[in-house]
N, C-alpha and C positions, 0 to 999 in steps of 0.2 A: 045820242051817241051810243052805239053798241059797244060793249066791252066784252070781247071774246076771250075769256080767261084761258081756255085750253090752248090758244095760239099765242099767248104772251110768254115772254121769256121769264123764267123763274130765277130769282136772285136769292142767294143764301147770305144771311148776315149773322155773324157770330156776336154773341153777347149784346143784343140790341138793347140800348138804353141801360146797360149794365146787368142785363138778365143772364140767365144760365143757358149754356149750349148755344143753339142757333135757331133762327126762324127762316123758313122758306116762304117767299112771297112773290106774288105777281101783282103789279099795280098799274093803274091808269088814272087819268084825270087831266085837269087843266088848272088854271089859276084860282078857280072857285071851289074845287073839291077834289079829293083823292079817294079812289075806291080800290080796295085791296082784297085779294084772296090769299090766305096764308095758312101755314101749317106749323105747329110746334110738336116735336117728338116728345115722348114721355120724359119728364124731368126738365124740359126746356121752359124758358119764360121770357117775357118782355119785362125789363126792369121798371120799377116804379118811376113815374114821371108826371109832371104837371102840364095840363093843357092851358097855357097862358093866353094863347091867341085864338084858340078854336076848341071844338068839342070832338067827341068820337063816339060812334055807335059800333058795337061789335056783335055780330050775329053768329052763334055757334051752330055749325052744320053737323059735325060729328065729334065724338069723343067727350071728355069731361075734364074739368079743371077747377081752378080757383081764381077769383078776381079779388084783388086788394083794392077796395073802393074807399078812398079817404081814410085808410087805416083799418077798415073792417074787412075781414076775410069772408067771402061769400062763394059757396059752391055754385058751379055753372055747368050746364050740360046741353047736348043737342036740343034744338028747338027753343032755346032761350037766348036772350040778348042782354047786353049791358050798355049803359049810357054814362059817359063821363062828361059832365058839363064843363064849359069854359071856366077856368080858375080852380078846377079840382084835380086830384091826383088819382092815378090808378096803375095797376099792373095786372098782367094775365099770366097764369102759370098752368102748365099741363101737369096735373097731379094724377092723371088717369093712366091706364095701361096701354092705350092706343093713341095714335096721333090726334091732336086737337086741331080740327079744321074749322076755319071761320072766315067770314067776310067782315071787313071793317070799312067804315065811311068816315072821312074827316073833312067836313066842309070848312072852308076858310071864312073867318068872320072878321 
């Protein structure tokens, strides 16, 4: 399956999972996995949440930020990735001066 992100509709979600500001996202997938291209403006975040039924991998394309990984704050930047296993908690915050652009993959388990 080809996912052509430039031609997908972008949705804006305010306070995703209780986070700050909003997230801009394009998403595709099926019952087995969801793949997203997303952007957080400076100061925006995805609120902390638990992956009870699945895991998530986030690949940072540009910008920088901070991941809250099971209560531990970890800086993250372009070229890095973070993995949240099933049963664990995480959050992503744009603590940088430019948009934090990333891809995320959430397989259903």
